LUMNU-369838 format. One record per residue (C-alpha): x, y, z; residue in one letter. Coordinates in steps of 0.5 Angstrom, whole numbers, padded with zeros to 4 digits, always signed. Layout:
BEGIN
XYZA/...
***
This chain:
BEGIN
+0000+0000+0000M/+0003+0006-0002K/+0001+0013+0001A/+0004+0020+0002K/+0003+0022+0009I/+0003+0029+0010Y/+0002+0030+0018E/+0002+0025+0023N/+0002+0027+0030D/-0002+0025+0037E/-0008+0029+0035Q/-0008+0029+0027F/-0007+0025+0021L/-0007+0027+0014S/-0004+0024+0007G/-0006+0021+0000M/-0005+0015-0003T/-0001+0014-0009E/-0001+0010-0016K/+0003+0004-0015D/+0003-0001-0021I/+0005-0007-0017A/-0002-0006-0014E/-0009-0009-0016P/-0012-0003-0021E/-0005+0001-0019H/-0008+0002-0012N/-0014+0006-0015N/-0019+0008-0009M/-0025+0010-0013A/-0031+0006-0013L/-0034+0011-0019H/-0028+0009-0023A/-0026+0002-0023C/-0026-0004-0026E/-0028-0009-0020N/-0031-0006-0014P/-0029-0011-0010Q/-0021-0010-0012T/-0023-0002-0009I/-0026-0005-0003L/-0019-0009-0002A/-0015-0003-0003N/-0019+0001+0002R/-0018-0004+0007K/-0011-0004+0006K/-0011+0003+0007L/-0015+0003+0013A/-0010-0002+0016E/-0004+0003+0015L/-0008+0008+0018L/-0010+0003+0024D/-0017+0005+0023V/-0023+0001+0020S/-0026+0002+0013L/-0033+0003+0017A/-0029+0010+0020D/-0029+0013+0013F/-0034+0018+0010I/-0034+0019+0003C/-0038+0024-0002T/-0041+0024-0009Q/-0036+0029-0012Q/-0040+0033-0017T/-0035+0039-0018H/-0040+0043-0014S/-0038+0048-0008A/-0042+0044-0003N/-0039+0042+0003F/-0042+0038+0009Q/-0041+0038+0017R/-0040+0031+0019V/-0040+0027+0025S/-0040+0020+0028S/-0047+0018+0026K/-0044+0019+0019D/-0039+0014+0019K/-0038+0009+0013G/-0042+0013+0008R/-0039+0012+0002G/-0034+0007+0004A/-0037+0001+0002Y/-0042+0003-0003D/-0041+0010-0007A/-0049+0010-0007E/-0049+0011+0000D/-0044+0017+0000A/-0046+0024+0001F/-0049+0027-0006P/-0047+0033-0009A/-0042+0034-0004T/-0034+0036-0005D/-0032+0038+0002A/-0033+0035+0009L/-0031+0038+0016Y/-0032+0035+0023T/-0030+0037+0030Y/-0030+0029+0032E/-0025+0024+0033S/-0024+0018+0029G/-0027+0020+0023L/-0023+0019+0016V/-0026+0024+0012L/-0024+0022+0004C/-0024+0026-0002S/-0022+0023-0009F/-0018+0026-0014A/-0014+0025-0021A/-0011+0032-0023D/-0016+0036-0018C/-0013+0040-0013V/-0014+0037-0006P/-0014+0041+0000V/-0013+0039+0007I/-0015+0044+0013I/-0013+0043+0020R/-0015+0048+0026D/-0010+0047+0031R/-0014+0050+0037K/-0021+0047+0036T/-0019+0041+0033G/-0023+0042+0027M/-0021+0038+0020V/-0023+0038+0013G/-0022+0036+0006V/-0024+0039+0000V/-0024+0037-0008H/-0022+0043-0012S/-0022+0041-0019G/-0022+0047-0024W/-0029+0048-0024Q/-0029+0048-0016G/-0024+0053-0016T/-0028+0058-0020V/-0034+0056-0016K/-0029+0058-0010E/-0031+0052-0006I/-0024+0053-0001T/-0026+0060+0000L/-0033+0059+0001K/-0031+0053+0006L/-0026+0057+0010L/-0031+0063+0010Q/-0036+0058+0013Q/-0031+0056+0018L/-0029+0063+0020I/-0035+0066+0020H/-0040+0061+0023V/-0036+0056+0026E/-0032+0061+0029N/-0025+0059+0027C/-0019+0064+0027K/-0015+0064+0021P/-0009+0064+0025S/-0010+0057+0028D/-0012+0054+0021I/-0006+0050+0017E/-0007+0048+0010I/-0004+0043+0006Q/-0005+0043-0002I/-0004+0036-0004G/-0001+0033-0011A/-0005+0036-0017A/-0004+0037-0024I/+0002+0042-0025S/+0001+0049-0029Q/+0006+0046-0035Q/+0001+0040-0036Q/-0006+0044-0035F/-0007+0047-0042E/-0014+0050-0043V/-0018+0054-0048D/-0020+0061-0048Q/-0027+0059-0044D/-0024+0056-0038V/-0019+0062-0038Y/-0024+0067-0038L/-0027+0064-0032K/-0021+0064-0028F/-0020+0071-0030D/-0027+0073-0028L/-0025+0071-0021L/-0020+0078-0021G/-0014+0075-0017Y/-0012+0069-0022A/-0009+0073-0027S/-0002+0072-0024E/-0003+0064-0024F/-0004+0064-0032I/+0001+0064-0038E/-0001+0064-0045F/+0003+0060-0050N/+0003+0063-0057N/+0006+0057-0060A/-0001+0053-0058T/-0006+0059-0057N/-0007+0055-0050K/-0007+0058-0043Y/-0004+0054-0038H/-0007+0055-0031I/-0004+0054-0024D/-0010+0051-0020N/-0006+0050-0014Q/-0003+0057-0013A/-0010+0060-0015T/-0013+0055-0009V/-0007+0058-0005K/-0009+0065-0006K/-0017+0063-0004Q/-0014+0061+0003C/-0010+0067+0003E/-0016+0071+0002L/-0020+0068+0007A/-0015+0070+0012G/-0010+0064+0013V/-0003+0066+0014P/+0001+0065+0008T/+0007+0061+0012E/+0001+0056+0014Q/+0000+0054+0007I/+0004+0048+0004S/+0004+0046-0003I/+0006+0039-0005D/+0009+0040-0012P/+0008+0033-0015T/+0005+0033-0021C/+0000+0028-0022T/+0000+0028-0030F/+0008+0027-0030S/+0009+0023-0024S/+0009+0015-0024P/+0006+0016-0017K/+0000+0020-0020G/-0007+0018-0023F/-0008+0023-0028S/-0015+0024-0032Y/-0013+0029-0037R/-0007+0024-0039Q/-0012+0017-0038D/-0019+0018-0038R/-0020+0011-0035E/-0015+0013-0030S/-0016+0011-0022G/-0017+0016-0017R/-0012+0018-0011H/-0016+0018-0004L/-0014+0024+0000I/-0015+0023+0008F/-0015+0027+0014V/-0017+0025+0021M/-0017+0028+0028K/-0015+0022+0033K/
***
């Protein structure tokens, strides 16, 4: 079982699985994009063992590139863990204050965002593909945490996970215009005259959204791994049949 651990201390555990050609379905974790659901469940159970939890502790969503988020609790344990139909519908971010819940997100080029409040113990995870970024899902969740849940930006730490790089994220004018309309993403966009395409740094745009919410820059980390280029990465852009990474966060 290949997984990158971002943080692991007495109170918190976070990371994301990696593609591994030695594993069944290359260590794919997604029930919604697989050849055999039983293989995915076996892969997830291996991950649960690695994290020293049960698969029944996982909570998953049906991601739709929305700006919808959900606060979850122990009563939600197991949702989407064994059956994708049971996952939270049309939801792209989760957060909780409770211990022992493994909040899950799935990605293959999209930007994963892991959130931790060191003071309250709140943890969260966000799936921000380009559509989620232009809908400002990360900014909206952080505004919810700060203004409704009363988290302080100075207590929040963020890990932006591995995603497609700016070099590989090539788009046409329609997508460029949606990023440009945000009003703060232009510095993360480059135009390639030779191909007449735009290259967008989705990770940097999401980081900017975190900063706009008030999170101090020095408390935001970015994994530079490109899921398109790395052999450890699942890339939907490179392979439409690709599997998915599972991004996980848990308050212990």
